[in-house]
N, C-alpha and C positions, 0 to 999 in steps of 0.2 A: 563478120566484118571487123576489121582492125579498128581499135579505139580511135586512132587518129582520123580514120575515115568517118567514124561516127561524129567526132568533134566537127569536122568540116561540114558534114551533112546538117548537123544542128545549127551551125553558124550560118549556113545558107538559108535555113528555115527562119532563123532570127533576122536575117537581112530582108527576106520577103515580108515578114511581119512588121519590121520597122518601115519598109516602103509603104505598106498599107497604113501604118500609123501616121506617116508623113502626109499621105493623101487625106486622111481623116482630119488631121490638124488644119490643113488648108481649107477643107470644107467647113470646119468649125469657124475659121476666121471669116469666111464668106457669110456664114449664118449670123455671126456677131455683127458684121458690118451692115448687113441688110435687115437686122433685127428680126430674125426668123426663129422665135423661141421654140416652136414645136420641132423644127428641124434640128435645133441645137440639142434638145432633149434626146432625140433619136440618135444623134451622133455621139452623145455622151454614153449612151447604152452600148453602142458599137465599140467605143473606145475602151470601156470597162472590160468587155469580152476580149478585146485584142491585148490589153495590158495583162490580163490573166494568162493568155496564151504565151506571151513573151516571157512572163515570169516562170511559167512551167518549162519552157524551152531553156531558159537560163539555168534552172535547177538541173535539168537533164544534162546540159553541157558541163556543169560543175561536177556532177556525178561521174560522167565519162572521163573527165580530166583526172579526177581523183583515182579512178580505177586504173587509168593508164599509168599515172605516176606510181601507184603501188606496185604495178607489174614491173616497173623499171627499178623499184627499190628506192624511190625518192620519197622523202617524208611528205605526207599530205599537208596542205596548207594553201592559202590563196596564192596562186601563181599568176603573174602578169603574162599576157599573151607573148610579149617579146621574149621572156624567159622560156616559155613553152616552145616557141619556135626554135630556139637554140638547141633544144633536146630532140627535135624531130630529125630522123636520119635522112629522109628523102627530100631532095630539092623541090620536086613538084608539090609535095604536101606543104613544105615551108612557104612556097609562093602562094598557094591557095589560102593558107592561114593569114599571111601578110595582107593579101588583097582583101579578104573578107573582113579582117580586123580594121583596115583602113576605111572600107566602105561603111561598116557599122558605125565607126567613129564619126564619119561625115554625116550619116543619117541622124545620129543622136544629136549632133550639134545643130543641124537644120531644124529638128523637132524642138529643141530647146529654144531656138530663136523665135520660132512661130509661137510657142507657148508663152514666151515673154511678151510678144506683141499682143496675143489674145488676152493676157492678163491686163495689159495696159488698156485695151478696149473695154474690158469689164470694169476696171477701176474708173474710167471716164464715164461710163454709163451710170455707175453707182453714184458718182459725184453729181452728175446731172439730175438724177432722181432725187438725191438729197437736197440739192439746190431748189428744185421745183417744189418739193414738199415744204421746205422752209418758206418759200414765197407764199404758198397757200396757207400755211398755218401760223406764220409770224404776223406781227402787227404791220399792216401795210403802210402806216404812217412813217415808219422808220425809213422806208425806201423812197418815199414820195416828196420829202421836203428837204430843203437845205437849211442848215442852221449852224449854230455855234457849238454843236456837239451836245446840246441839251437834249434831254429825253423828252419826247412829246408828252403832253398831258393826256392821260387816258380819258376817253369819254366815259361818262357814268354808265354803269352796266344796265341801267333801266332803259329799255327801248332799243338797245343795241344788240343785234343778234350775231352770233358767231357763224362762220361758214358751216361749222359742224354742230350746231345746236341740236340737241336731242330732247324732245319732250314727249313723254309717253301719255 
């Protein structure tokens, strides 16, 4: 098989893998929204496997591109897809590469947006947990009285039990 055909095949596999990743990211979003921790853990394991697959495909693509460039006598290096397309002789292959490149770019952008949203959800959850822990562990008098900014007098420790008192 011609190296350009290999590049196109790998890019099609990358597109399918990114489609799967987009679906997975949407499932993660739903798990976060509905507080499904067990489901989220399962999805994270699937995501890890999928990211490894994408990484392997990307390495394969880079190797095939380098091989094709060396066959053409072009120095190896990181080449942008637009520059690679200019070097491809056949119109059909150029169009396939353009289409796949655009589709991959769109998928990556959608995945990035969902990831940012998921990150915001996680940060909000952590803020709520932190706030709740502070309410439980801080002095409740600070939140229950109005005053002139004075610090309330702490009751003596004798006879007052903390929520988390531990006596063995």
